[in-house]
C-alpha positions in Angstrom: 37.3 -71.0 -12.8 34.3 -68.8 -13.6 33.4 -69.1 -17.4 30.3 -67.0 -17.3 30.4 -64.0 -19.7 28.2 -61.0 -19.9 26.1 -61.1 -23.1 26.5 -57.9 -25.0 22.9 -57.4 -25.7 23.2 -53.8 -26.9 25.8 -54.7 -29.5 23.8 -57.7 -30.7 20.7 -55.6 -31.0 22.5 -52.9 -33.0 24.0 -55.6 -35.3 20.6 -57.2 -35.7 19.0 -53.9 -36.6 21.8 -53.3 -39.0 21.3 -56.7 -40.7 17.5 -56.2 -40.9 18.1 -52.6 -42.3 20.5 -54.0 -44.9 18.0 -56.6 -46.0 15.2 -54.1 -46.2 17.5 -51.7 -48.1 18.4 -54.5 -50.6 14.7 -55.2 -51.1 14.0 -51.5 -51.6 16.9 -51.2 -54.1 15.6 -54.2 -56.0 12.0 -52.8 -56.1 13.4 -49.4 -57.2 15.4 -51.1 -60.0 12.4 -53.2 -61.1 10.2 -50.1 -61.2 12.9 -48.2 -63.1 13.2 -51.1 -65.6 9.4 -51.2 -65.9 9.3 -47.5 -66.6 12.0 -47.7 -69.2 10.2 -50.7 -70.9 7.0 -48.7 -70.9 8.7 -45.7 -72.4 10.2 -47.8 -75.2 6.8 -49.4 -75.9 5.0 -46.1 -75.9 7.5 -44.4 -78.2 7.6 -47.4 -80.6 3.8 -47.4 -80.7 3.6 -43.6 -81.2 6.0 -43.8 -84.2 3.9 -46.6 -85.7 0.6 -44.8 -85.2 1.9 -41.6 -86.8 2.7 -43.7 -89.8 -0.8 -45.1 -89.7 -2.2 -41.5 -89.7 -0.3 -40.8 -92.9 -1.5 -44.1 -94.4 -5.1 -43.2 -93.5 -4.9 -39.9 -95.4 -3.2 -41.6 -98.4 -5.7 -44.5 -98.6 -8.6 -42.1 -98.3 -7.3 -40.2 -101.4 -6.8 -43.6 -103.1 -10.3 -44.8 -102.5 -11.8 -41.4 -103.3 -10.0 -41.4 -106.7 -11.2 -44.8 -107.6 -14.8 -43.8 -106.7 -14.4 -40.7 -108.9 -13.3 -42.9 -111.8 -16.3 -45.3 -111.2 -18.7 -42.4 -111.1 -17.3 -41.0 -114.4 -17.7 -44.3 -116.1 -21.3 -44.7 -114.8 -22.2 -41.2 -116.0 -20.8 -41.9 -119.4 -22.7 -45.2 -119.5 -26.0 -43.5 -118.7 -25.5 -40.3 -120.7 -24.8 -40.7 -124.4 -24.0 -37.0 -124.7 -21.0 -37.4 -122.3 -18.7 -39.2 -124.7 -15.4 -40.6 -123.5 -12.5 -41.6 -125.7 -11.5 -45.2 -125.8 -8.2 -44.2 -124.1 -10.1 -42.4 -121.3 -12.3 -45.4 -120.8 -9.4 -47.8 -120.6 -7.6 -45.5 -118.1 -10.7 -45.1 -115.9 -11.3 -48.9 -115.9 -7.7 -49.3 -115.0 -8.3 -47.1 -112.0 -11.1 -49.3 -110.8 -8.7 -52.3 -111.1 -6.8 -51.2 -108.0 -7.6 -52.8 -104.7 -7.1 -52.1 -101.0 -4.7 -54.2 -99.0 -5.7 -55.0 -95.4 -2.1 -56.0 -94.5 -1.2 -52.3 -94.6 -3.0 -51.9 -91.3 -1.0 -54.5 -89.4 0.6 -52.9 -86.4 3.3 -54.9 -84.7 3.6 -52.7 -81.6 -0.1 -52.6 -81.0 -0.5 -56.3 -81.6 2.3 -57.0 -79.2 0.7 -54.9 -76.5 -3.0 -56.0 -77.0 -2.8 -59.5 -78.3 0.5 -60.4 -76.5 -1.1 -59.6 -73.2 1.5 -56.8 -72.5 -1.0 -54.1 -71.6 0.1 -54.5 -68.0 3.3 -52.6 -69.0 1.2 -49.4 -69.4 0.4 -47.7 -66.1 -2.3 -45.3 -67.6 -5.6 -47.2 -67.4 -7.3 -44.7 -69.7 -4.6 -45.3 -72.3 -5.0 -49.0 -72.0 -8.7 -48.7 -72.7 -8.2 -46.5 -75.7 -5.6 -48.9 -77.2 -8.1 -51.7 -76.9 -10.7 -49.5 -78.7 -8.2 -48.6 -81.4 -7.4 -52.3 -82.0 -11.1 -52.9 -82.5 -11.4 -50.0 -85.0 -8.4 -51.2 -86.9 -9.9 -54.7 -87.2 -13.1 -53.2 -88.5 -11.3 -51.3 -91.2 -9.3 -54.4 -92.1 -12.6 -56.2 -92.5 -13.7 -53.6 -95.1 -10.4 -53.8 -96.9 -10.6 -57.6 -97.0 -14.1 -57.3 -98.4 -12.8 -55.2 -101.2 -9.9 -57.6 -101.8 -12.2 -60.6 -101.9 -14.5 -58.9 -104.3 -11.5 -58.0 -106.5 -10.2 -61.6 -106.4 -13.4 -63.6 -106.7 -15.7 -61.4 -108.8 -14.0 -58.5 -110.6 -10.9 -60.4 -111.7 -12.7 -63.4 -113.4 -15.2 -61.0 -115.0 -12.5 -58.7 -116.4 -10.3 -61.5 -117.7 -13.3 -63.0 -119.5 -14.7 -59.8 -120.9 -11.9 -57.3 -121.4 -8.4 -56.9 -122.9 -6.4 -56.7 -119.7 -3.1 -55.9 -121.5 -4.7 -52.9 -123.0 -6.2 -51.7 -119.7 -3.1 -52.2 -117.7 -1.1 -50.4 -120.3 -3.1 -47.3 -119.4 -2.4 -47.4 -115.7 -0.3 -44.3 -115.6 -0.4 -43.8 -111.9 -1.8 -45.1 -108.7 -5.2 -43.5 -108.1 -5.0 -40.5 -105.8 -1.4 -39.7 -106.8 0.1 -37.4 -109.5 0.5 -39.0 -112.9 4.2 -38.1 -112.8 4.8 -40.8 -110.2 4.4 -43.5 -112.7 5.8 -43.9 -116.2 3.2 -43.5 -119.0 3.3 -46.6 -121.1 3.1 -46.7 -124.9 -0.1 -48.6 -125.8 1.4 -49.8 -129.1 -0.1 -52.8 -130.7 -2.3 -53.7 -127.7 -4.7 -50.8 -128.4 -7.3 -52.8 -130.3 -10.3 -53.5 -128.0 -13.2 -51.0 -127.6 -14.1 -51.1 -123.9 -16.9 -48.6 -124.6 -18.9 -51.7 -125.6 -18.2 -53.3 -122.3 -19.2 -50.1 -120.5 -22.6 -50.2 -122.0 -23.4 -53.6 -120.5 -25.6 -53.9 -117.3 -23.3 -56.6 -116.0 -20.2 -54.3 -116.0 -22.2 -51.3 -114.6 -23.4 -53.5 -111.7 -19.8 -54.5 -111.2 -18.8 -50.9 -110.9 -21.6 -50.1 -108.5 -20.6 -53.1 -106.3 -17.0 -51.8 -106.3 -18.1 -48.3 -105.3 -20.2 -49.6 -102.5 -17.2 -51.4 -100.9 -15.1 -48.3 -101.2 -17.9 -46.2 -99.7 -18.0 -48.6 -96.7 -14.2 -48.0 -96.2 -14.6 -44.2 -96.4 -17.8 -43.9 -94.4 -17.5 -46.6 -91.8 -13.9 -47.9 -91.6 -11.8 -44.8 -91.9 -13.7 -42.4 -89.6 -13.6 -44.9 -86.7 -9.9 -45.4 -87.0 -9.2 -41.7 -87.5 -11.0 -40.8 -84.2 -9.2 -43.4 -82.2 -5.8 -42.6 -83.8 -6.1 -38.9 -82.9 -7.1 -39.8 -79.3 -4.4 -42.4 -78.7 -1.6 -40.3 -80.3 -2.5 -37.3 -78.0 -2.5 -39.6 -75.0 0.8 -41.2 -76.0 2.4 -37.8 -76.5 1.2 -36.7 -73.0 2.6 -39.8 -71.4 6.0 -39.4 -73.0 6.2 -35.8 -72.0 5.8 -36.6 -68.3 
């Protein structure tokens, strides 16, 4: 009996092509899905980062007013100390000294989305190489302004606080802190000085040691306003514009 069969090469070839095509199609679908997931992840990262940096822009404006108001109080005190004709009341002196008691907090500049991208080695999620470069530059600018803030905080903790505790009536001074510098007085309750109003800080104001302390405070705030803030502001504007453009695509 003849058992030979004719091999259906055309059908096998068609089936083989179909199998290969199915495999390639599956790979293509997987690649498309991965790209789509990557794009969605990038969009989420970019939107989260944009929201955070817009908050940082508002913070920058607020902290500029804050530092400028403290500098203004320092300058008023120094003018009064050097000019006997410009007399300030004891209440005014206490209030102005209270303004100088405020300090910048570098933790305000922590950015979780930016740190996750830059320090968490997730910059590969962003396809725009120019944006990646600007984000790195922004992170450097933020670290610089944080350095100036930490410098102000360290001075406040290690120099100003011990001096004030040793030479001033802190209860009397803090009682005059009617508002945060740079904000309307109505945002804080005005305290009644009551029985704590006893110490004349005009005598403290006349000392060289306290005047030098005020100058040192002003120098640190000037570093923030003249060196720290401008660098961050430029980078924030650039990065926010680029993020908005990317999200509009």
